[in-house]
Structure formats: C-alpha cells, structure tokens
N, C-alpha and C positions, 0 to 999 in steps of 0.2 A: 354267666348269663344262663337263665333258664327259659326255655320255650313254653308257650301255652300248649295245652293238650292238642294233639293232632292226629289225624286219620289220613289214610292216603287215598287221593282222588286217582281212579282206575285210569282215566285217559291220561292224566299227567304222569303217573307212573309208567305208563307203557311208552310215552314220548321220552322220558328219562332212560329207559332202558334201551330205546332205539338209539339215544345219545351215546349211551356206554358202548353198544356194540359198534356204532360207526366210527367211534374215536379209537378203537383198538387197532393197533399198527398191523396186525396180520389180517384183520377184515378189511382195512383200507386197501392193503396190498392186493387181495384177492379180488375186491369189487373193481379196482383200477384194471386189473389184469382181464377180468371177464368183461368190462366195457370195452376196452381196446379190442378184446377178441370179438365182440358183437359189431363194432364199428368197422373192424376190418372184414368180417363176414358179409356185412351189409355192402361194403365197397366192392368186394370180389364179386358178389351176386350182381351188384348193378353193372359191373365190367363183364358179366357172363363167363367168370372164371371158375365160378363154382356152381353146383346144381341147386335148384330150389331146397331139396331135402337137407343139404348141408346148412343152408341158410336157416331153414326152419328149426333145425336141431340147435344152432347157437342161439337162436332167439328164445327157444324153449328153455335153454340152460340159463340164458340172462333172466327171463321171467322167474324162473324157479328160485334162483338166489335171491333176486330182489324180494319176492314174496316172502322167503324164508326168513331173511334178515329184517325186513321191515315189519312184517305181521306176524308171522307164526312164532319165531323165537321170543319176542317180548310177551306175548300172550301166554305162551306155555310157561315161560318163567313166572309171570304174574300169577297164573292159577296154581303153580305149585308150591309157591311161597305163602304160608299163612301170615307171614309178617305184615303184608299189606292190608288185612282185614282188622288189625288190632288199632287200639288207641294209645299213643305214647306221649311221653313228655322227655325233651333232650335237655341235658345240661351240658353247657361248655364251661368247664371249670379251669381253674389254673394249671392243674397237673394232669387231668384226665377229662375224658368224654363219657357221660352217664346217659343211658337210655332207660326208661321207667315204663312199665304198664301195671295193670291192676294184679298181674301174676307175679311181679318182681321187677328186679332192675340188673342191670349188667353195666360194669364200668371196665373202660379200656384207658390206659395211659395213652398219651398222645403218641408215644413211640411206637404204639402198635400200628399206626397209620403211616403209609409211606407216601401217599399222593392225596391232594384235594382238587377237586374239580368242580366247576360250576356249570350247571345247565339252567335253561330258562326258569324252571320252577324248584330245582333242587341243589343242594350241596351234596356231592358224593364224596364220601370218605372212603379211601381204598386201603384195605389191609395188604394186598397185592393186586397183580394184573386182573384178577379174576373174582376176587371177594371185596365187596364193598357194601357200605351202608348209606342209604339216602335219606336225608334230612330236608323236608319241604322248607322252602322259604317262608311260606305263609304260616309256618309255625311260630314265626318271630312277629313282633309288631313291626310295622313297616320302618320305622325309625331304628329298629334294632338289627335289621337285615345287614346293614353296613358294618355294625359291630361284630356280629356273628362272622362275616366274610373276614374281617381283620383278625379276629381270633384264629379261625382255621387256617389262614395264610401264614400267621406268625407261629402257630403250634405244629403245623404238619409241613415238614420240610422234604423237598424231592430229593 
C-alpha cells in the first residue's frame, strides 16, 4: 500500500510530539509525582503547615514542567528536525516500510520497528523508546487508513 505525497502540518506534528512525550513511562511517572507534590503543597498551604514561599516554589516547579513538556519540548524538536519540512511518500510493503522524497528513499524491514502506536492524526512507528517515525493518517485515502492500521499492527509486534 502506497500513500499519496504528504507534508507535515506543524500543529498536528506538535500534537503528535506531545502525545509521544506524555505516553513515555518515565515522563508519566514524573508528571504524576509533580502533580501529587503540587496538590500536597496546596493542601499544606491551605492548612497553614507550610509558608507561602514553599507553596509558590512548588507551583513554579509545576508550571515549569508543564510548560516544558507541553510547549517547549515539542516546539524545539519540531524546529530541529528538517524532516517535518519535506514532502514524502510512504509505502507499506509486504516485507518492509519505505519512505521516499525527491532526494531519495530509505527502506526498513518491519523487524526494525518494535512498537506501533496511533495518535489522533498519525501512526507512530518506533525503532526504540526514543527513536520513531510518524506517518500522517491523511497521507492515505480515508478508506485506506483502516488497511494501513491493519498492516502496521500485523507487521510490527510488541
């Protein structure tokens, strides 16, 4: 199955990068810990067990982490990667995944990927926990998205 030519939409890519970061186990644990810490600090401040400065510092920590993971990190990754500015065509073959642009192509056997994940606008193809490739769902005709999903799920095993 071959996609039509596609480019990346900045807003959708940033949303997909957020999805990637939020689904990482270590980031989930850290965000839960920071949220519990912030709630605990708020409760202790309300009960007058800690000073306003301690509450302010815990709130600043919470805001900083949320801004970093929700805004800064996805935007930095988007700006650093030239990949998101190119036009591509993806081929989901029997034995491999091929991505092409005007400068050339690259082929990976399905065994090179260890996880596939789906976000609202993309298929995420993971080489490992931190290296992945995203393919927009709108690169496929609307009736082909289900077929692409079936191919990815059948070829990439967790």
